[in-house]
N, C-alpha and C positions, 0 to 999 in steps of 0.2 A: 487559481483558485486552490486554496488549502483543502486537502480532502477530508480533514476533520471539523469544517465548519457545519453548522447546523443544517444548511440549506442542500449542500453536497450530500450529507448523509441522509437526508429526507430522499432526495431524487435517486440515490443509489438503492436504498432499501426498498422504495415504494415500486421502482421501475427498473434500473439498469442491473441491479444486482437483487432482485426480489427473491426472496426465500423460497416460493413455490416454483415459478417457470423458469427461473434461472438457476438457483442451487438445489432445486427439487427435494425440497424438505417439507416435512409436516404432511406426508400423503395419507397417512392413514386416517386423520381427521378429514381430509379431502373427501374420502371414499366414505367415512362413515357418518357424518353429522348435516351433510349439505343438502339434504333433501326438504329442510325446513329453515327459513330464513329466521325465525326468532331463536331456535336453536344454535344457528349458525352465527348468528350476532354475538349471542352470550358466551360461546365458546371461543369465539376471535378476540372477544374483549378480554376475557380471562388469559388467554394466552399473551396478549398484549401487556397488560398488567404484570403477569408474572415475569415476562422477559425483561421490562422496565425495572421492576425492583430487584429481580435477581442480578442484572447487569450492574445496577447502583452498589448493591451490597458486596457483589464481588470485588467491584473497583476498591470500595472503602477498605475490604480486609486484605486486598492482594499483598500487600507487604507483610501481612502476619500469617499468610498461609504457605505452609513447607511445599515447595515444588512436587514432591512425591506424592502428596496426598492432595493437591489440589482439585483433580477433577471428582474424587470422592466427596469433597466439603462442598464443592459446586452444586453436585447432586442434592446434598443435604440441604443447602440454601434453597434451591429450586423447590424442593419437596415441601419446605415451610411455608414458602407463599402458595403452593398449589393447594395445600391443607387449608389455608385460610379461604381461597376463593371457594374451595368445596364446602366448607363451613357455611359461608355467607351464602351461597346459593341454596343450601338445604334450609337455612332459617329463612330467607326472604323470597326464594323462588323455588318451593318444593317440587312443583309438577315441571318446571325445567330442569331442575336437578335430577328428577326420577327419569326422564325422557332421555338425557344426556348419558345416565348410567354410569359405565365404568369409564367413560371417555374424559371425564373431568380428571379422574386420578391419573390418566395416561398422558395429561400436559406434561408431567415429570420427565418421560421419554421423548419429548417432542425434540428434535435434533435441532431446531431453531434457537431454542432458549440456551441450551448447551454451547451451541456454535458462537453465539454473541456473546456469551459468557468468556469462552476460552479465546476467541478471536479478536475482540474489540475491548471488553471490559477490564481484561487483564494488562491492558497497556494505557488505558485511558482515565480520565478522572470521573467520579461518580455522576455527576450532572449530564456530561454529554454522553456517558455510558446508559443512562436512564433514557436519553433521547434517541439513543440508536435503538434502545430496546422498544421504545413505543412506536418508531418508525418501521423498524423490522415487524411488528404486529400489525401496523397499518397496512404494510405490504401484503401480509399473509391475509388479512381480514378482507381486502377489496377482491382478491381473486376468488375465496370461498364464498364471498357473499353474490358475486357474479354468477358462480356455479349454482348456488342455491336459489337464485332467482329463477333461472331456467328451470331447475329440477322441480320445486314447489310449482311453479307457474304451469307446467306442462303434466306434472304428475298429480296434483290435485286440484289446478283450476284457481288457486288462491295465491295471495302475497301476504306474509304476516297474519296468516289465517283468516283473511279477509277474501270472499270470493270475488274475483275479478272476471273469469270467464263464465260464460252462460251455462245454466243448469245442463243444457243439451250437449255440452262439450264432454267428449269421452276420454278420461284421463288415459296418458300413456304409463302404464304399469311399469315398464323399463325404467321411469324416470325416477321412481321412488326405490330402485334397487341399485346396488353400489356399481355395477358394470357402467351404468349411465354417467357416475362421476369420472370414472376412469376415462370414458370417451370424450366427455367435456372439458376435464383437464388438458388432455391430449390437444383437444382444439385450440384451448388458451394458450398452451405453450407454444404451438404451431403458428398462430396469429401474432402473438406479441414477439417471439423470436424473428418472425418474418419482418415485422414493421422494425425492429431494432437494426436488422442487417441492412435492410432498405434504406434507412436513415444513414448508416454508416458508408454504404456505398456512395450515396448522394452527396458526401461530404468533399 
């Protein structure tokens, strides 16, 4: 099967070459925003959209961008879309924008976005590059949502702000602190890489 087919790209980005537990990218946001499912969802959707539109734009302009300044221009393209996301959040979701604080702006520095622009969009067409960006964002999203699920449930007793555990439940304070994200991420990496290796050995 061609490595550039949509199904192969989806499988690679969501599982086999996941940006979080395989490439170990985007760790800052993993530690910062994953104690709340709503914030995590908004943040990951923002990253997914920025990655998709940035990759498509880089692909469209790749023949016009001089090689010596391509990374500077890629950063400008990414910044343009991040600013749009930030403006939309401030306009329509001001409370979430306020709680995310500077982390929306820091999407610009997310290695996943630059990595896909440089590794994929520079050598592929705009539509498949956009799909690569979307699926990379989905791979990023499901890992962060899984971590946020555990952290919010045990840290606050809620999911998406709705109380799930009884009032008598004593919240785990460690779960709302950054170290818990670090250990949960390590657990996710350990379990998923173990599963991948086990499957490879069984072939």
